[in-house]
C-alpha positions as a printed NumPy array, in Angstrom:
array([[ 48.662, 183.101, 177.707],
       [ 46.179, 181.316, 180.222],
       [ 45.28 , 177.791, 178.741],
       [ 42.539, 177.894, 181.812],
       [ 39.126, 176.833, 180.338],
       [ 35.827, 178.454, 181.53 ],
       [ 34.128, 175.104, 183.64 ],
       [ 30.475, 174.745, 183.226],
       [ 28.318, 172.506, 184.821],
       [ 24.936, 170.416, 183.739],
       [ 21.859, 169.911, 184.919],
       [ 20.062, 167.088, 183.443],
       [ 17.174, 166.09 , 182.969],
       [ 15.006, 163.069, 181.445],
       [ 10.76 , 163.419, 180.308],
       [  8.54 , 160.91 , 178.98 ],
       [  5.625, 162.2  , 176.781],
       [  3.243, 160.931, 174.423],
       [  5.11 , 160.419, 170.796],
       [  2.624, 163.724, 169.604],
       [  4.163, 165.478, 171.786],
       [  7.857, 165.827, 171.771],
       [  7.95 , 168.346, 169.859],
       [  5.803, 170.962, 171.67 ],
       [  7.509, 169.673, 174.626],
       [ 11.158, 169.793, 173.596],
       [  9.884, 173.414, 172.572],
       [  8.622, 174.01 , 175.786],
       [ 11.872, 173.434, 178.094],
       [ 13.663, 175.116, 175.452],
       [ 11.989, 177.834, 176.145],
       [ 13.132, 178.077, 180.363],
       [ 17.028, 176.993, 179.026],
       [ 17.327, 174.086, 178.675],
       [ 19.213, 172.384, 175.525],
       [ 17.808, 169.346, 174.082],
       [ 19.942, 166.447, 173.739],
       [ 18.187, 163.148, 172.325],
       [ 15.128, 161.277, 172.378],
       [ 14.517, 157.691, 172.978],
       [ 11.621, 155.234, 173.322],
       [ 10.244, 155.089, 177.011],
       [ 10.218, 151.322, 178.108],
       [  9.982, 149.715, 174.915],
       [  6.435, 151.81 , 174.16 ],
       [  5.94 , 153.081, 170.658],
       [  3.408, 155.3  , 172.073],
       [  6.514, 157.539, 174.753],
       [  9.015, 158.718, 173.897],
       [ 12.655, 159.805, 176.492],
       [ 13.263, 163.691, 175.664],
       [ 17.049, 164.631, 177.556],
       [ 17.59 , 167.838, 178.197],
       [ 20.725, 169.508, 179.762],
       [ 21.263, 172.752, 181.33 ],
       [ 24.284, 175.   , 182.68 ],
       [ 23.093, 174.973, 186.827],
       [ 24.172, 178.384, 186.826],
       [ 21.815, 179.465, 185.234],
       [ 20.151, 183.006, 186.158],
       [ 16.937, 182.837, 187.515],
       [ 16.887, 179.063, 188.554],
       [ 14.027, 179.381, 191.246],
       [ 11.288, 181.294, 188.593],
       [ 12.122, 178.716, 185.863],
       [ 11.451, 175.747, 188.29 ],
       [  8.23 , 176.915, 188.398],
       [  6.663, 177.717, 184.692],
       [  8.806, 174.249, 184.559],
       [  6.493, 172.608, 187.025],
       [  3.179, 174.649, 185.142],
       [  4.799, 173.454, 181.741],
       [  4.548, 169.877, 182.904],
       [  0.692, 170.525, 183.78 ],
       [ -0.375, 171.6  , 181.331],
       [  1.353, 168.889, 178.708],
       [ -0.04 , 166.688, 181.066],
       [ -3.261, 168.188, 180.604],
       [ -2.908, 168.97 , 176.914],
       [ -1.57 , 164.825, 176.421],
       [ -5.106, 163.533, 178.538],
       [ -7.73 , 165.67 , 175.906],
       [ -5.411, 164.669, 172.756],
       [ -6.407, 160.605, 174.451],
       [ -9.638, 161.582, 174.686],
       [-10.488, 163.691, 171.205],
       [ -8.142, 160.538, 169.285],
       [-11.055, 157.563, 171.232],
       [-13.958, 160.43 , 171.151],
       [-17.299, 158.057, 169.967],
       [-15.724, 154.715, 170.276],
       [-16.824, 153.297, 173.838],
       [-20.326, 153.801, 172.373],
       [-20.24 , 152.527, 168.654],
       [-18.396, 149.263, 170.069],
       [-21.297, 148.842, 172.844],
       [-24.1  , 148.565, 170.13 ],
       [-22.412, 147.241, 167.457],
       [-21.093, 144.257, 170.412],
       [-25.183, 144.329, 170.654],
       [-25.465, 143.921, 167.017],
       [-23.466, 141.346, 166.512],
       [-24.992, 139.111, 169.302],
       [-28.836, 139.996, 168.549],
       [-27.288, 138.565, 164.887],
       [-25.578, 135.861, 166.809],
       [-28.549, 134.853, 168.664],
       [-30.601, 135.097, 165.603],
       [-28.422, 132.264, 163.625],
       [-28.269, 129.674, 166.804],
       [-31.878, 129.781, 166.409],
       [-31.948, 128.994, 162.558],
       [-29.435, 126.208, 162.969],
       [-30.454, 125.148, 166.037],
       [-34.09 , 124.717, 165.199],
       [-33.822, 124.32 , 162.157],
       [-37.509, 121.798, 162.078],
       [-39.513, 124.633, 162.581],
       [-40.689, 126.98 , 160.695],
       [-41.798, 129.663, 162.913],
       [-38.128, 129.598, 164.223],
       [-36.474, 129.864, 161.693],
       [-38.688, 132.427, 160.572],
       [-38.066, 134.044, 164.026],
       [-33.644, 133.526, 163.524],
       [-33.672, 135.072, 160.205],
       [-35.937, 138.153, 161.685],
       [-33.78 , 138.526, 164.876],
       [-30.567, 138.021, 162.421],
       [-32.578, 140.772, 160.332],
       [-32.216, 142.976, 164.051],
       [-28.974, 142.354, 164.444],
       [-27.569, 144.137, 161.588],
       [-29.93 , 147.176, 162.245],
       [-28.547, 147.407, 165.078],
       [-24.874, 147.091, 164.404],
       [-25.255, 149.171, 161.556],
       [-26.052, 151.89 , 164.137],
       [-22.499, 151.924, 165.391],
       [-21.426, 154.077, 162.125],
       [-23.926, 156.9  , 162.719],
       [-23.798, 156.999, 166.393],
       [-20.368, 156.616, 166.502],
       [-19.953, 159.849, 164.061],
       [-22.49 , 162.085, 166.4  ],
       [-20.699, 161.106, 169.585],
       [-17.253, 161.917, 167.687],
       [-18.492, 165.27 , 165.724],
       [-20.404, 166.103, 169.538],
       [-17.261, 165.402, 171.825],
       [-14.306, 167.267, 169.397],
       [-16.572, 170.171, 169.847],
       [-15.979, 170.044, 173.611],
       [-12.956, 169.139, 173.267],
       [-11.043, 171.265, 170.554],
       [-11.555, 174.507, 172.189],
       [-10.246, 173.288, 175.814],
       [ -7.279, 172.106, 173.814],
       [ -6.479, 175.619, 171.987],
       [ -6.423, 177.317, 175.318],
       [ -3.681, 174.875, 176.852],
       [ -1.768, 175.587, 173.958],
       [ -2.029, 178.571, 173.866],
       [ -1.737, 178.376, 177.435],
       [  1.895, 176.267, 177.03 ],
       [  3.046, 179.055, 174.16 ],
       [  2.223, 181.766, 177.223],
       [  4.269, 180.265, 180.133],
       [  7.1  , 179.547, 177.286],
       [  6.93 , 183.857, 176.346],
       [  6.88 , 184.14 , 179.942],
       [ 10.264, 181.672, 180.859],
       [ 12.308, 184.038, 177.365],
       [ 11.371, 186.97 , 179.672]])
């Protein structure tokens, strides 16, 4: 009876991804022959996680799998960027309009408070304050419109990236 065991050596890899991409990245890497061994927060960040994997060093078609892994990494990075754009869609124009409205409102209130003895400035300050409120209230419809048009552009591209990732994983499994 032979008590000798077969020795298996492993390659180890740790990748950092956005938390929302954690399961997708783990699934993709498992299709490349990597075995998921754990995850942890990346460098104290609450938005990123480190995923750790191991794989048999003697896996067949290692060069092919390395090329597919590079394609998967690029696809995951592009999908992460698109998800980031999706999350922040419409914020910049809405914040810009909202801040401008707040500044106009503040200017009107300053006119009222500093020049309260002059009725013309009080009336002008109140009018300016109301105009500032009107401008600030435009931020919400601007946000909704810009977000809707941006998402209409991003969603098909994001779906293409997910399909590309699925195709690469399928190719790795063959």
